[in-house]
C-alpha positions, 0 to 999 in steps of 0.5 A: 401897666406899672413897671419900676419906673415913673412916668411924667408928662408935660402938657399945655398949649402950643408955645408954652415952653414944654419942650424946653422944660422937658430938656431942662428936667431931663438934664437936672434928673441926670445930674441927680443920678436918675436914669431917664428917657426923654420922649415926645408925642406924637412920635417917640418911636419910628412908626409914631414919628411917621404918623407925626408928620401926617398929623402935624403938617399940612392944611388945618382941615386935612383930617377930621377930628375923628380921624385924628383920634385914630391916628394919635391913638395908633401912634401912642400905642406904638410909642408905648410898646416900643419906647415907654413900657420898656423904659419903665420896666427898666426903672427909668424916669420917662419924661414925655412931651404931651400924652393922652391929655393933649388928645383929650383937648385938641381932638376931644374938644376943638371941633365938637364934643368927642371927649367920650370917644377919646376916653373910650379908645384910650381905655381900649387900646392904651390903658396907661396914665401918667404918674405925674402931669405938669401943666404949663399954663400961660396967656394964649396970645403969648403962647400962639405968638411964640409958637408961630415964631418957631416957623417950622413945618409942624404948624397945622394946629397953630394955624387954627388960630389964637382962638383955639389956644384960648379954648385949649387953655381953659380945657387944660385947666379944667382937666387939671381939676378933673385929674387933680391927683396927678396934675400940677399947674406951673406958671409958664409965663415967667423966665425959663430958669424960674420955671425950670426951678419950679419944675425940678422942685415938683418932680424931685418931691414926687420922685422922693 
């Protein structure tokens, strides 16, 4: 579905600074006169936020990867129907902290080769890709350290350990090559302001 707006997603391992940078970009685009919507996955609508608690909290082995794929897809469908599609139709720039690329990685690769199932369900029930995806790339050890330092209840995936983050980093970089027409890789291991300037430059060039 393509409305008048633009759909921008942020991806990367846990602790790579996506959420902080999404807020920075939202503020910068508003200063530039763009009408924006800042959202996140899983979540972004009341129903999807309820599913968020199910998948991000609790024991790492709470769900199988196959069950997670179904839960994340259900949350994403509700998010699209109630939040993203209406905003795009209204001409907004939608900034989303994670989208299907995270499911392709965390559920598609982390506990077996389930990428085909993720893609099939995405094509059947979602059918939407971002116009532009920024991948925040950084050392997985530093990312894991940052993520654990947040000390929130939503640490189920961080609790899989640093090894998962290293696997996810390589997977995300491979995904950026696979979908090179929409991915841009950002060095997220630098100071926040330096990263934010790069992000703003990339996005503003895309929007113009």
